[in-house]
N, C-alpha and C positions, 0 to 999 in steps of 0.2 A: 909336384909332377910337371916336368918340362913339356912344352908343346913339341910334337914331333915335326920334324923340318928335313929338308932334302928334296931331291927332284920328284920323288912319287908324291910326297905331300903337297909340293908346288903344283903339280899337274892336277891333283884332285881338286885343290882350292881354285884353279883355273876352270875346271870343268863345272864346279858349283857356281862359279861367278857367271860362267857362259849360260848356265841353265836359267839363273835368276835374271840376267839381262834379257834372254829371249822371252821369258814371262813378262817382263815389264813391257817389252816392245810389241807383245801380241796384239793389243789394240790398234797399232799403226802398221801391222804386218803386211807387206807386199812382197813382190818376187825379189826384191834387193836383199832381203833376209834369207828367203828360202834358196837363193843361189848360192849363200855362204855355207857350204857343207863340204868339210874335209879339205878344202884346197889351202887354207892358212893354218899356222900354228894357233893354238887355242889362245895364247896371250895376244896375238895380233888380232885375231878375230874378236876377242873381248874389247880390245881398244877401238876397233871399228864399230862395235855394237854399242859401246858406252857413248860414242860420239854421235851415233844415230839417235839414241835415247835423249842426250842432251839437246839435240836439234829439235826433236819432236816436242820436248816439254818446255822448250825456251819461249819466253813471252815475246810477242811482236810488239815493239815500241819505237817511237821516234828516236833517232840517234842522240838528239840533245838530251834526252832523258837518261841515256847510259852514264851520265856524269853526275857527281855530287859535289856541288850544287849543279843544277842544269846548265848545260853550256849555251850560253846566249851571248855571242860576241856583239861588240857595238855595231850599229848600223854603218854602213859604208860611207854614207854622207857626212858622218860625224869625223871622219879620218883623213888626215893629210897623207901625202905619199909615205913618208917616214913612219908615221903611226901605223898606217896600213901594213907596210912591210913587217913591222914588229909584232902587230896582232895576228897577221896571217901566219907567221912562223910559230907564234905560241899556239894558235888554233891547230895547225898541222901537227905540231908535237902531241898536243892533248889527244887528237884523233889517234895518233900512232900509239899512245899509251893504252887505248882500248883496242889496239891491233886493227885499225883501220888504216889502210894505205891508199894513197891517191897515185893513179897510174896515168901516165900520158898527159902531163900538165904543161909541157914545155911550149905550146902553141898559145897558151892563155897568159895575158898579163896578169900581174899581181891582182888588180882590181876585178878582173874577169874570174880568176880562180877563187877569190874571196866571195864573189857573188855565187858561183857554183856551190861553195861550201854552206852559204847561208840559205840560198833558195832550195838547193837540191839535196844535199847530203845531210845536213843537221835535221830538217824535218821528215827524212825518209823513214818510214817504219821498217825495221829489220829485225831478224831474230837476235835477241841478246843472249849469247851463250858465252860460257867461258871458253875462250879461244886460246887455249894454252898452246896449240901448235898451228892453228889456222888463223889466217888473216882475212878480213873482209876487204877485198880490193875493189876500189871505185874507179872505173875507166872514165877519165875525163875527155875522152876523144871524141864522144858522141855528144858532147855539148855544143849548143849553138844551132845555127841554121844550117851550117854545112855538114853534109852527111858523110863526106869523104875524108875528113881530117885524119884518121887513122891511116888510110892509104897514103896521103900527101906527107905526112911527117914521120910515121912510126913504123910501117910495114916493111918488112925485109923484101928484097928483089924477088924471092920466091913467092912470098905471100901476094905481092902485087901481081906477079905473073898468074897465079892461079886464080886470083879474083877476076882479072880480065878475061881469062879462058872461061870462066865459070859464067860470068855475067854477059860476056860479048860486049861490054862497054869499053870506052876508052879510059885509060888511066889518068888521074889527075897528075900534074907536074910534081915531081918530088922536091921538096923544099926542106932546108934546115929550120927546125923550130926557132921561132924568134926570141923565145924567153927561157933559155936553158936555166935550169935550177936543180939543186940537189936537195931532195926530199927524202925523209926517212923511208926505207923499203923493206919489205918482208924478206926474211932469209930465203935463199933459193935452195 
């Protein structure tokens, strides 16, 4: 006997999946689930519910443990400039394989960026989920002592104006980032 198929069967399967996902999400239930009623096609809603369930059930572990074997790049003191450049590229590529992208890095030298990766990113405990469509974006513009890096190097004119209007503070001088680089990026 063959399995029934077609639009009606597919919709029934989607409705059954929807019920199962909602049951599994019940312990984590909040207003984000209850607001999902009737506005989306069932298949799209199921995709959203499945991503919520994956988020809720994902373990929180340091990023260096997302790798097999664990990712422990060499200490910066052990690397000359050429070695550093190669290890930095390899490390950034490995992060990208786990769908971790680094944004706003062009104000950092290679050594500074490598330090951010070693001290801030790799030990950071984050939800380890199957990121089939989503990327973990690490904004490097708030690294260091200077709090206005993003405004100086990366903000659009409209974002700069809005920030000045909202804060009543003077804008920092706009500058071109001193270390332009091409890193892997999440699809837009």
